[in-house]
Backbone atoms as SQL, in Angstrom:
CREATE TABLE atoms (id INTEGER PRIMARY KEY, chain TEXT, resi INTEGER, resn TEXT, atom TEXT, x REAL, y REAL, z REAL);
INSERT INTO atoms VALUES
  (1, 'A', 1, 'MET', 'N', 83.830, -12.534, -54.390),
  (2, 'A', 1, 'MET', 'CA', 82.888, -12.207, -53.345),
  (3, 'A', 1, 'MET', 'C', 81.523, -12.785, -53.734),
  (4, 'A', 2, 'SER', 'N', 80.859, -13.397, -52.789),
  (5, 'A', 2, 'SER', 'CA', 79.555, -14.009, -53.063),
  (6, 'A', 2, 'SER', 'C', 78.448, -12.952, -53.006),
  (7, 'A', 3, 'ASP', 'N', 77.252, -13.335, -53.448),
  (8, 'A', 3, 'ASP', 'CA', 76.123, -12.404, -53.502),
  (9, 'A', 3, 'ASP', 'C', 75.706, -11.879, -52.136),
  (10, 'A', 4, 'ASP', 'N', 76.013, -12.619, -51.077),
  (11, 'A', 4, 'ASP', 'CA', 75.592, -12.176, -49.748),
  (12, 'A', 4, 'ASP', 'C', 76.702, -11.427, -49.010),
  (13, 'A', 5, 'GLU', 'N', 77.738, -11.008, -49.725),
  (14, 'A', 5, 'GLU', 'CA', 78.856, -10.290, -49.106),
  (15, 'A', 5, 'GLU', 'C', 78.952, -8.862, -49.636),
  (16, 'A', 6, 'PHE', 'N', 79.518, -7.996, -48.807),
  (17, 'A', 6, 'PHE', 'CA', 79.838, -6.631, -49.213),
  (18, 'A', 6, 'PHE', 'C', 81.085, -6.206, -48.459),
  (19, 'A', 7, 'GLN', 'N', 81.695, -5.112, -48.900),
  (20, 'A', 7, 'GLN', 'CA', 82.937, -4.656, -48.287),
  (21, 'A', 7, 'GLN', 'C', 82.781, -3.258, -47.707),
  (22, 'A', 8, 'LEU', 'N', 83.445, -3.053, -46.579),
  (23, 'A', 8, 'LEU', 'CA', 83.506, -1.746, -45.928),
  (24, 'A', 8, 'LEU', 'C', 84.933, -1.501, -45.465),
  (25, 'A', 9, 'TYR', 'N', 85.370, -0.258, -45.570),
  (26, 'A', 9, 'TYR', 'CA', 86.651, 0.123, -44.996),
  (27, 'A', 9, 'TYR', 'C', 86.492, 0.374, -43.506),
  (28, 'A', 10, 'ASP', 'N', 87.491, -0.020, -42.723),
  (29, 'A', 10, 'ASP', 'CA', 87.617, 0.499, -41.374),
  (30, 'A', 10, 'ASP', 'C', 88.039, 1.954, -41.541),
  (31, 'A', 11, 'LEU', 'N', 87.589, 2.818, -40.646),
  (32, 'A', 11, 'LEU', 'CA', 87.935, 4.230, -40.725),
  (33, 'A', 11, 'LEU', 'C', 88.541, 4.710, -39.418),
  (34, 'A', 12, 'LYS', 'N', 89.519, 5.588, -39.513),
  (35, 'A', 12, 'LYS', 'CA', 90.022, 6.300, -38.345),
  (36, 'A', 12, 'LYS', 'C', 89.590, 7.751, -38.496),
  (37, 'A', 13, 'VAL', 'N', 88.996, 8.311, -37.451),
  (38, 'A', 13, 'VAL', 'CA', 88.591, 9.712, -37.435),
  (39, 'A', 13, 'VAL', 'C', 89.377, 10.391, -36.323),
  (40, 'A', 14, 'GLU', 'N', 90.112, 11.439, -36.684),
  (41, 'A', 14, 'GLU', 'CA', 91.025, 12.092, -35.747),
  (42, 'A', 14, 'GLU', 'C', 90.832, 13.601, -35.773),
  (43, 'A', 15, 'VAL', 'N', 90.900, 14.219, -34.590),
  (44, 'A', 15, 'VAL', 'CA', 90.847, 15.676, -34.473),
  (45, 'A', 15, 'VAL', 'C', 92.205, 16.245, -34.868),
  (46, 'A', 16, 'VAL', 'N', 92.201, 17.171, -35.834),
  (47, 'A', 16, 'VAL', 'CA', 93.418, 17.880, -36.238),
  (48, 'A', 16, 'VAL', 'C', 93.122, 19.377, -36.209),
  (49, 'A', 17, 'HIS', 'N', 94.171, 20.177, -35.998),
  (50, 'A', 17, 'HIS', 'CA', 94.002, 21.636, -36.030),
  (51, 'A', 17, 'HIS', 'C', 94.220, 22.078, -37.468),
  (52, 'A', 18, 'GLY', 'N', 93.169, 22.002, -38.260),
  (53, 'A', 18, 'GLY', 'CA', 93.262, 22.222, -39.694),
  (54, 'A', 18, 'GLY', 'C', 93.386, 23.671, -40.110),
  (55, 'A', 19, 'ASP', 'N', 92.797, 24.586, -39.363),
  (56, 'A', 19, 'ASP', 'CA', 92.851, 26.013, -39.689),
  (57, 'A', 19, 'ASP', 'C', 93.554, 26.729, -38.551),
  (58, 'A', 20, 'LYS', 'N', 94.863, 26.929, -38.709),
  (59, 'A', 20, 'LYS', 'CA', 95.686, 27.524, -37.640),
  (60, 'A', 20, 'LYS', 'C', 95.334, 28.988, -37.386),
  (61, 'A', 21, 'ASN', 'N', 94.543, 29.616, -38.265),
  (62, 'A', 21, 'ASN', 'CA', 94.139, 31.009, -38.063),
  (63, 'A', 21, 'ASN', 'C', 92.984, 31.132, -37.077),
  (64, 'A', 22, 'ARG', 'N', 92.396, 30.015, -36.711),
  (65, 'A', 22, 'ARG', 'CA', 91.292, 30.021, -35.742),
  (66, 'A', 22, 'ARG', 'C', 91.618, 29.053, -34.617),
  (67, 'A', 23, 'PRO', 'N', 91.257, 29.407, -33.390),
  (68, 'A', 23, 'PRO', 'CA', 91.522, 28.491, -32.275),
  (69, 'A', 23, 'PRO', 'C', 90.585, 27.286, -32.340),
  (70, 'A', 24, 'MET', 'N', 91.002, 26.224, -31.678),
  (71, 'A', 24, 'MET', 'CA', 90.105, 25.074, -31.535),
  (72, 'A', 24, 'MET', 'C', 89.226, 25.353, -30.319),
  (73, 'A', 25, 'VAL', 'N', 87.935, 25.284, -30.526),
  (74, 'A', 25, 'VAL', 'CA', 86.978, 25.476, -29.435),
  (75, 'A', 25, 'VAL', 'C', 86.148, 24.202, -29.311),
  (76, 'A', 26, 'CYS', 'N', 85.027, 24.258, -28.669),
  (77, 'A', 26, 'CYS', 'CA', 84.138, 23.089, -28.514),
  (78, 'A', 26, 'CYS', 'C', 84.818, 21.953, -27.742),
  (79, 'A', 27, 'GLN', 'N', 85.861, 22.257, -26.994),
  (80, 'A', 27, 'GLN', 'CA', 86.586, 21.278, -26.173),
  (81, 'A', 27, 'GLN', 'C', 87.219, 20.163, -26.999),
  (82, 'A', 28, 'HIS', 'N', 87.544, 20.446, -28.269),
  (83, 'A', 28, 'HIS', 'CA', 88.256, 19.461, -29.085),
  (84, 'A', 28, 'HIS', 'C', 89.690, 19.356, -28.583),
  (85, 'A', 29, 'ARG', 'N', 90.237, 18.158, -28.639),
  (86, 'A', 29, 'ARG', 'CA', 91.643, 17.936, -28.282),
  (87, 'A', 29, 'ARG', 'C', 92.332, 17.291, -29.475),
  (88, 'A', 30, 'GLU', 'N', 93.342, 17.986, -30.001),
  (89, 'A', 30, 'GLU', 'CA', 94.070, 17.467, -31.152),
  (90, 'A', 30, 'GLU', 'C', 94.605, 16.074, -30.836),
  (91, 'A', 31, 'GLY', 'N', 94.394, 15.155, -31.758),
  (92, 'A', 31, 'GLY', 'CA', 94.851, 13.777, -31.578),
  (93, 'A', 31, 'GLY', 'C', 93.775, 12.834, -31.078),
  (94, 'A', 32, 'ASP', 'N', 92.713, 13.366, -30.461),
  (95, 'A', 32, 'ASP', 'CA', 91.621, 12.475, -30.062),
  (96, 'A', 32, 'ASP', 'C', 91.061, 11.801, -31.309),
  (97, 'A', 33, 'SER', 'N', 90.691, 10.549, -31.167),
  (98, 'A', 33, 'SER', 'CA', 90.265, 9.804, -32.352),
  (99, 'A', 33, 'SER', 'C', 89.383, 8.626, -31.965),
  (100, 'A', 34, 'PHE', 'N', 88.779, 8.052, -32.983),
  (101, 'A', 34, 'PHE', 'CA', 88.095, 6.772, -32.837),
  (102, 'A', 34, 'PHE', 'C', 88.265, 6.002, -34.131),
  (103, 'A', 35, 'VAL', 'N', 88.022, 4.696, -34.055),
  (104, 'A', 35, 'VAL', 'CA', 88.065, 3.830, -35.229),
  (105, 'A', 35, 'VAL', 'C', 86.667, 3.250, -35.413),
  (106, 'A', 36, 'LEU', 'N', 86.213, 3.241, -36.652),
  (107, 'A', 36, 'LEU', 'CA', 84.935, 2.628, -37.003),
  (108, 'A', 36, 'LEU', 'C', 85.227, 1.336, -37.746),
  (109, 'A', 37, 'ARG', 'N', 84.793, 0.214, -37.168),
  (110, 'A', 37, 'ARG', 'CA', 84.940, -1.105, -37.796),
  (111, 'A', 37, 'ARG', 'C', 83.540, -1.671, -38.001),
  (112, 'A', 38, 'GLY', 'N', 83.147, -1.803, -39.253),
  (113, 'A', 38, 'GLY', 'CA', 81.778, -2.234, -39.519),
  (114, 'A', 38, 'GLY', 'C', 80.824, -1.172, -39.010),
  (115, 'A', 39, 'SER', 'N', 80.041, -1.509, -38.008),
  (116, 'A', 39, 'SER', 'CA', 79.131, -0.527, -37.413),
  (117, 'A', 39, 'SER', 'C', 79.507, -0.213, -35.966),
  (118, 'A', 40, 'ARG', 'N', 80.724, -0.580, -35.566),
  (119, 'A', 40, 'ARG', 'CA', 81.165, -0.403, -34.178),
  (120, 'A', 40, 'ARG', 'C', 82.193, 0.714, -34.068),
  (121, 'A', 41, 'ILE', 'N', 81.953, 1.653, -33.163),
  (122, 'A', 41, 'ILE', 'CA', 82.904, 2.725, -32.881),
  (123, 'A', 41, 'ILE', 'C', 83.764, 2.289, -31.707),
  (124, 'A', 42, 'GLU', 'N', 85.087, 2.355, -31.900),
  (125, 'A', 42, 'GLU', 'CA', 86.037, 1.955, -30.857),
  (126, 'A', 42, 'GLU', 'C', 86.924, 3.144, -30.516),
  (127, 'A', 43, 'MET', 'N', 87.083, 3.397, -29.211),
  (128, 'A', 43, 'MET', 'CA', 87.975, 4.458, -28.744),
  (129, 'A', 43, 'MET', 'C', 89.031, 3.861, -27.845),
  (130, 'A', 44, 'ALA', 'N', 90.258, 4.324, -28.039),
  (131, 'A', 44, 'ALA', 'CA', 91.350, 3.884, -27.171),
  (132, 'A', 44, 'ALA', 'C', 91.137, 4.467, -25.780),
  (133, 'A', 45, 'SER', 'N', 91.679, 3.809, -24.792),
  (134, 'A', 45, 'SER', 'CA', 91.574, 4.272, -23.414),
  (135, 'A', 45, 'SER', 'C', 92.132, 5.688, -23.305),
  (136, 'A', 46, 'GLY', 'N', 91.393, 6.564, -22.657),
  (137, 'A', 46, 'GLY', 'CA', 91.834, 7.943, -22.472),
  (138, 'A', 46, 'GLY', 'C', 91.427, 8.874, -23.599),
  (139, 'A', 47, 'ASN', 'N', 90.958, 8.325, -24.701),
  (140, 'A', 47, 'ASN', 'CA', 90.493, 9.147, -25.816),
  (141, 'A', 47, 'ASN', 'C', 89.046, 9.545, -25.595),
  (142, 'A', 48, 'SER', 'N', 88.685, 10.663, -26.153),
  (143, 'A', 48, 'SER', 'CA', 87.282, 11.068, -26.176),
  (144, 'A', 48, 'SER', 'C', 87.027, 11.706, -27.530),
  (145, 'A', 49, 'PHE', 'N', 85.782, 11.903, -27.849),
  (146, 'A', 49, 'PHE', 'CA', 85.431, 12.553, -29.106),
  (147, 'A', 49, 'PHE', 'C', 84.142, 13.304, -28.836),
  (148, 'A', 50, 'GLY', 'N', 84.177, 14.608, -29.000),
  (149, 'A', 50, 'GLY', 'CA', 83.063, 15.466, -28.622),
  (150, 'A', 50, 'GLY', 'C', 81.789, 15.218, -29.420),
  (151, 'A', 51, 'MET', 'N', 80.677, 15.558, -28.798),
  (152, 'A', 51, 'MET', 'CA', 79.373, 15.377, -29.425),
  (153, 'A', 51, 'MET', 'C', 79.263, 16.192, -30.714),
  (154, 'A', 52, 'TRP', 'N', 79.733, 17.442, -30.718),
  (155, 'A', 52, 'TRP', 'CA', 79.637, 18.280, -31.914),
  (156, 'A', 52, 'TRP', 'C', 80.529, 17.743, -33.016),
  (157, 'A', 53, 'ALA', 'N', 81.681, 17.228, -32.651),
  (158, 'A', 53, 'ALA', 'CA', 82.570, 16.613, -33.636),
  (159, 'A', 53, 'ALA', 'C', 81.895, 15.382, -34.244),
  (160, 'A', 54, 'MET', 'N', 81.270, 14.579, -33.416),
  (161, 'A', 54, 'MET', 'CA', 80.582, 13.380, -33.898),
  (162, 'A', 54, 'MET', 'C', 79.450, 13.764, -34.850),
  (163, 'A', 55, 'LEU', 'N', 78.712, 14.822, -34.499),
  (164, 'A', 55, 'LEU', 'CA', 77.622, 15.264, -35.369),
  (165, 'A', 55, 'LEU', 'C', 78.136, 15.751, -36.721),
  (166, 'A', 56, 'ALA', 'N', 79.330, 16.330, -36.743),
  (167, 'A', 56, 'ALA', 'CA', 79.910, 16.814, -38.005),
  (168, 'A', 56, 'ALA', 'C', 80.290, 15.658, -38.922),
  (169, 'A', 57, 'VAL', 'N', 80.831, 14.575, -38.374),
  (170, 'A', 57, 'VAL', 'CA', 81.361, 13.495, -39.220),
  (171, 'A', 57, 'VAL', 'C', 80.365, 12.378, -39.514),
  (172, 'A', 58, 'LEU', 'N', 79.373, 12.173, -38.657),
  (173, 'A', 58, 'LEU', 'CA', 78.464, 11.030, -38.830),
  (174, 'A', 58, 'LEU', 'C', 77.857, 10.908, -40.229),
  (175, 'A', 59, 'PRO', 'N', 77.385, 11.984, -40.853),
  (176, 'A', 59, 'PRO', 'CA', 76.775, 11.813, -42.180),
  (177, 'A', 59, 'PRO', 'C', 77.740, 11.292, -43.248),
  (178, 'A', 60, 'PHE', 'N', 79.045, 11.485, -43.056),
  (179, 'A', 60, 'PHE', 'CA', 80.029, 11.091, -44.062),
  (180, 'A', 60, 'PHE', 'C', 80.532, 9.655, -43.890),
  (181, 'A', 61, 'LEU', 'N', 80.393, 9.092, -42.704),
  (182, 'A', 61, 'LEU', 'CA', 81.031, 7.808, -42.419),
  (183, 'A', 61, 'LEU', 'C', 80.536, 6.650, -43.289),
  (184, 'A', 62, 'PRO', 'N', 79.230, 6.453, -43.476),
  (185, 'A', 62, 'PRO', 'CA', 78.811, 5.337, -44.333),
  (186, 'A', 62, 'PRO', 'C', 79.343, 5.452, -45.763),
  (187, 'A', 63, 'ALA', 'N', 79.411, 6.665, -46.292),
  (188, 'A', 63, 'ALA', 'CA', 79.930, 6.848, -47.652),
  (189, 'A', 63, 'ALA', 'C', 81.433, 6.609, -47.703),
  (190, 'A', 64, 'LYS', 'N', 82.165, 7.051, -46.675),
  (191, 'A', 64, 'LYS', 'CA', 83.618, 6.843, -46.649),
  (192, 'A', 64, 'LYS', 'C', 83.957, 5.371, -46.444),
  (193, 'A', 65, 'GLN', 'N', 83.069, 4.604, -45.817),
  (194, 'A', 65, 'GLN', 'CA', 83.322, 3.180, -45.594),
  (195, 'A', 65, 'GLN', 'C', 83.267, 2.374, -46.883),
  (196, 'A', 66, 'ARG', 'N', 82.493, 2.804, -47.832),
  (197, 'A', 66, 'ARG', 'CA', 82.266, 2.011, -49.045),
  (198, 'A', 66, 'ARG', 'C', 83.313, 2.310, -50.109),
  (199, 'A', 67, 'PRO', 'N', 83.724, 1.281, -50.854),
  (200, 'A', 67, 'PRO', 'CA', 84.657, 1.519, -51.965),
  (201, 'A', 67, 'PRO', 'C', 84.043, 2.505, -52.969),
  (202, 'A', 68, 'THR', 'N', 84.876, 3.392, -53.499),
  (203, 'A', 68, 'THR', 'CA', 84.433, 4.394, -54.467),
  (204, 'A', 68, 'THR', 'C', 85.359, 4.376, -55.678),
  (205, 'A', 69, 'VAL', 'N', 84.915, 4.985, -56.750),
  (206, 'A', 69, 'VAL', 'CA', 85.758, 5.104, -57.939),
  (207, 'A', 69, 'VAL', 'C', 86.713, 6.280, -57.757),
  (208, 'A', 70, 'LYS', 'N', 87.807, 6.286, -58.506),
  (209, 'A', 70, 'LYS', 'CA', 88.859, 7.287, -58.360),
  (210, 'A', 70, 'LYS', 'C', 88.331, 8.724, -58.472),
  (211, 'A', 71, 'GLY', 'N', 87.402, 8.976, -59.393),
  (212, 'A', 71, 'GLY', 'CA', 86.909, 10.328, -59.616),
  (213, 'A', 71, 'GLY', 'C', 85.906, 10.824, -58.590),
  (214, 'A', 72, 'ASP', 'N', 85.442, 9.970, -57.708),
  (215, 'A', 72, 'ASP', 'CA', 84.464, 10.351, -56.685),
  (216, 'A', 72, 'ASP', 'C', 85.152, 11.201, -55.624),
  (217, 'A', 73, 'TRP', 'N', 84.550, 12.336, -55.265),
  (218, 'A', 73, 'TRP', 'CA', 85.177, 13.209, -54.268),
  (219, 'A', 73, 'TRP', 'C', 85.322, 12.527, -52.912),
  (220, 'A', 74, 'MET', 'N', 84.519, 11.514, -52.648),
  (221, 'A', 74, 'MET', 'CA', 84.674, 10.771, -51.394),
  (222, 'A', 74, 'MET', 'C', 86.005, 10.027, -51.353),
  (223, 'A', 75, 'SER', 'N', 86.601, 9.781, -52.515),
  (224, 'A', 75, 'SER', 'CA', 87.896, 9.094, -52.570),
  (225, 'A', 75, 'SER', 'C', 89.046, 9.997, -52.153),
  (226, 'A', 76, 'THR', 'N', 88.872, 11.318, -52.280),
  (227, 'A', 76, 'THR', 'CA', 89.987, 12.240, -52.043),
  (228, 'A', 76, 'THR', 'C', 89.804, 13.153, -50.842),
  (229, 'A', 77, 'ASP', 'N', 88.601, 13.612, -50.584),
  (230, 'A', 77, 'ASP', 'CA', 88.385, 14.580, -49.504),
  (231, 'A', 77, 'ASP', 'C', 88.329, 13.857, -48.170),
  (232, 'A', 78, 'ALA', 'N', 89.177, 14.289, -47.242),
  (233, 'A', 78, 'ALA', 'CA', 89.298, 13.563, -45.977),
  (234, 'A', 78, 'ALA', 'C', 88.994, 14.418, -44.756),
  (235, 'A', 79, 'ASN', 'N', 89.023, 15.742, -44.871),
  (236, 'A', 79, 'ASN', 'CA', 88.840, 16.608, -43.708),
  (237, 'A', 79, 'ASN', 'C', 87.441, 17.201, -43.684),
  (238, 'A', 80, 'ILE', 'N', 86.802, 17.109, -42.519),
  (239, 'A', 80, 'ILE', 'CA', 85.488, 17.692, -42.283),
  (240, 'A', 80, 'ILE', 'C', 85.678, 18.803, -41.261),
  (241, 'A', 81, 'GLY', 'N', 85.128, 19.982, -41.537),
  (242, 'A', 81, 'GLY', 'CA', 85.255, 21.103, -40.611),
  (243, 'A', 81, 'GLY', 'C', 84.298, 20.983, -39.446),
  (244, 'A', 82, 'CYS', 'N', 84.684, 21.615, -38.354),
  (245, 'A', 82, 'CYS', 'CA', 83.816, 21.677, -37.175),
  (246, 'A', 82, 'CYS', 'C', 82.535, 22.418, -37.544),
  (247, 'A', 83, 'THR', 'N', 81.450, 22.095, -36.879),
  (248, 'A', 83, 'THR', 'CA', 80.176, 22.760, -37.136),
  (249, 'A', 83, 'THR', 'C', 80.168, 24.198, -36.632),
  (250, 'A', 84, 'ASP', 'N', 81.095, 24.561, -35.750),
  (251, 'A', 84, 'ASP', 'CA', 81.211, 25.940, -35.264),
  (252, 'A', 84, 'ASP', 'C', 82.093, 26.717, -36.240),
  (253, 'A', 85, 'PRO', 'N', 81.575, 27.749, -36.913),
  (254, 'A', 85, 'PRO', 'CA', 82.367, 28.474, -37.907),
  (255, 'A', 85, 'PRO', 'C', 83.564, 29.219, -37.324),
  (256, 'A', 86, 'ASN', 'N', 83.622, 29.373, -36.011),
  (257, 'A', 86, 'ASN', 'CA', 84.746, 30.054, -35.367),
  (258, 'A', 86, 'ASN', 'C', 85.838, 29.097, -34.918),
  (259, 'A', 87, 'CYS', 'N', 85.635, 27.814, -35.138),
  (260, 'A', 87, 'CYS', 'CA', 86.566, 26.787, -34.655),
  (261, 'A', 87, 'CYS', 'C', 87.495, 26.338, -35.775),
  (262, 'A', 88, 'GLY', 'N', 88.765, 26.168, -35.443),
  (263, 'A', 88, 'GLY', 'CA', 89.758, 25.727, -36.416),
  (264, 'A', 88, 'GLY', 'C', 89.939, 24.222, -36.491),
  (265, 'A', 89, 'ALA', 'N', 89.133, 23.480, -35.748),
  (266, 'A', 89, 'ALA', 'CA', 89.282, 22.019, -35.754),
  (267, 'A', 89, 'ALA', 'C', 88.753, 21.421, -37.049),
  (268, 'A', 90, 'HIS', 'N', 89.455, 20.412, -37.504),
  (269, 'A', 90, 'HIS', 'CA', 88.997, 19.562, -38.601),
  (270, 'A', 90, 'HIS', 'C', 89.013, 18.132, -38.091),
  (271, 'A', 91, 'PHE', 'N', 88.243, 17.295, -38.731),
  (272, 'A', 91, 'PHE', 'CA', 88.175, 15.893, -38.353),
  (273, 'A', 91, 'PHE', 'C', 88.589, 15.087, -39.578),
  (274, 'A', 92, 'ARG', 'N', 89.764, 14.487, -39.496),
  (275, 'A', 92, 'ARG', 'CA', 90.345, 13.766, -40.631),
  (276, 'A', 92, 'ARG', 'C', 89.856, 12.323, -40.636),
  (277, 'A', 93, 'ILE', 'N', 89.263, 11.912, -41.747),
  (278, 'A', 93, 'ILE', 'CA', 88.767, 10.548, -41.920),
  (279, 'A', 93, 'ILE', 'C', 89.751, 9.801, -42.815),
  (280, 'A', 94, 'THR', 'N', 90.354, 8.754, -42.273),
  (281, 'A', 94, 'THR', 'CA', 91.347, 7.970, -43.003),
  (282, 'A', 94, 'THR', 'C', 90.828, 6.551, -43.198),
  (283, 'A', 95, 'ARG', 'N', 90.867, 6.091, -44.438),
  (284, 'A', 95, 'ARG', 'CA', 90.485, 4.704, -44.713),
  (285, 'A', 95, 'ARG', 'C', 91.616, 3.781, -44.284),
  (286, 'A', 96, 'LEU', 'N', 91.239, 2.700, -43.622),
  (287, 'A', 96, 'LEU', 'CA', 92.196, 1.697, -43.164),
  (288, 'A', 96, 'LEU', 'C', 91.951, 0.413, -43.952),
  (289, 'A', 97, 'GLU', 'N', 91.813, -0.687, -43.258),
  (290, 'A', 97, 'GLU', 'CA', 91.644, -1.999, -43.903),
  (291, 'A', 97, 'GLU', 'C', 90.264, -2.144, -44.545),
  (292, 'A', 98, 'LEU', 'N', 90.225, -2.773, -45.713),
  (293, 'A', 98, 'LEU', 'CA', 88.972, -3.112, -46.383),
  (294, 'A', 98, 'LEU', 'C', 88.577, -4.518, -45.944),
  (295, 'A', 99, 'ARG', 'N', 87.391, -4.640, -45.334),
  (296, 'A', 99, 'ARG', 'CA', 86.929, -5.927, -44.807),
  (297, 'A', 99, 'ARG', 'C', 85.665, -6.375, -45.532),
  (298, 'A', 100, 'SER', 'N', 85.480, -7.675, -45.579),
  (299, 'A', 100, 'SER', 'CA', 84.269, -8.256, -46.158),
  (300, 'A', 100, 'SER', 'C', 83.321, -8.652, -45.041),
  (301, 'A', 101, 'TYR', 'N', 82.037, -8.424, -45.287),
  (302, 'A', 101, 'TYR', 'CA', 80.987, -8.756, -44.327),
  (303, 'A', 101, 'TYR', 'C', 79.895, -9.536, -45.036),
  (304, 'A', 102, 'LYS', 'N', 79.130, -10.257, -44.259),
  (305, 'A', 102, 'LYS', 'CA', 77.973, -10.994, -44.757),
  (306, 'A', 102, 'LYS', 'C', 76.717, -10.154, -44.512),
  (307, 'A', 103, 'HIS', 'N', 75.789, -10.251, -45.429),
  (308, 'A', 103, 'HIS', 'CA', 74.507, -9.560, -45.320),
  (309, 'A', 103, 'HIS', 'C', 73.864, -9.818, -43.956),
  (310, 'A', 104, 'ALA', 'N', 73.869, -11.067, -43.527),
  (311, 'A', 104, 'ALA', 'CA', 73.226, -11.449, -42.265),
  (312, 'A', 104, 'ALA', 'C', 73.945, -10.894, -41.037),
  (313, 'A', 105, 'ASP', 'N', 75.174, -10.392, -41.197),
  (314, 'A', 105, 'ASP', 'CA', 75.876, -9.772, -40.069),
  (315, 'A', 105, 'ASP', 'C', 75.230, -8.447, -39.664),
  (316, 'A', 106, 'PHE', 'N', 74.444, -7.846, -40.566),
  (317, 'A', 106, 'PHE', 'CA', 73.902, -6.514, -40.330),
  (318, 'A', 106, 'PHE', 'C', 72.387, -6.447, -40.308),
  (319, 'A', 107, 'THR', 'N', 71.710, -7.492, -40.796),
  (320, 'A', 107, 'THR', 'CA', 70.253, -7.450, -40.852),
  (321, 'A', 107, 'THR', 'C', 69.674, -8.862, -40.796),
  (322, 'A', 108, 'LYS', 'N', 68.446, -8.944, -40.349),
  (323, 'A', 108, 'LYS', 'CA', 67.712, -10.214, -40.370),
  (324, 'A', 108, 'LYS', 'C', 66.769, -10.289, -41.569),
  (325, 'A', 109, 'VAL', 'N', 66.684, -9.210, -42.348),
  (326, 'A', 109, 'VAL', 'CA', 65.856, -9.218, -43.554),
  (327, 'A', 109, 'VAL', 'C', 66.528, -10.127, -44.574),
  (328, 'A', 110, 'PRO', 'N', 65.809, -11.093, -45.130),
  (329, 'A', 110, 'PRO', 'CA', 66.418, -11.998, -46.106),
  (330, 'A', 110, 'PRO', 'C', 66.949, -11.237, -47.320),
  (331, 'A', 111, 'LEU', 'N', 68.014, -11.733, -47.880),
  (332, 'A', 111, 'LEU', 'CA', 68.652, -11.096, -49.028),
  (333, 'A', 111, 'LEU', 'C', 67.702, -10.980, -50.219),
  (334, 'A', 112, 'ASN', 'N', 66.835, -11.959, -50.377),
  (335, 'A', 112, 'ASN', 'CA', 65.917, -11.960, -51.521),
  (336, 'A', 112, 'ASN', 'C', 64.552, -11.351, -51.199),
  (337, 'A', 113, 'ALA', 'N', 64.429, -10.628, -50.091),
  (338, 'A', 113, 'ALA', 'CA', 63.157, -10.006, -49.717),
  (339, 'A', 113, 'ALA', 'C', 62.812, -8.890, -50.701),
  (340, 'A', 114, 'PRO', 'N', 61.519, -8.725, -51.007),
  (341, 'A', 114, 'PRO', 'CA', 61.134, -7.630, -51.914),
  (342, 'A', 114, 'PRO', 'C', 61.448, -6.278, -51.271),
  (343, 'A', 115, 'ALA', 'N', 61.864, -5.347, -52.098),
  (344, 'A', 115, 'ALA', 'CA', 62.227, -4.013, -51.584),
  (345, 'A', 115, 'ALA', 'C', 61.021, -3.132, -51.413);
């Protein structure tokens, strides 16, 4: 990999009924999902993903996209709970393909610019 390249995993985020002792609320539908490729969110036709679900998973996505070492908890933990404590929904983040990107694909700031 050259100095101007980096790698990100594609991610699939799916609604699962993780806690069967609590109902799914917040209008979550089990099986609804999206795929994150680079910085683009893609949804299959007929799929939706609720605003509260999106707010729960967004902080984790950039970290889950990046390669991690085996001992890092980001390598193993895949389920994020709903922000509503009464909801049994979980949002499963699955790593898919690892892709290479160029620095210039994401920014116009030169690679050698002072930080």
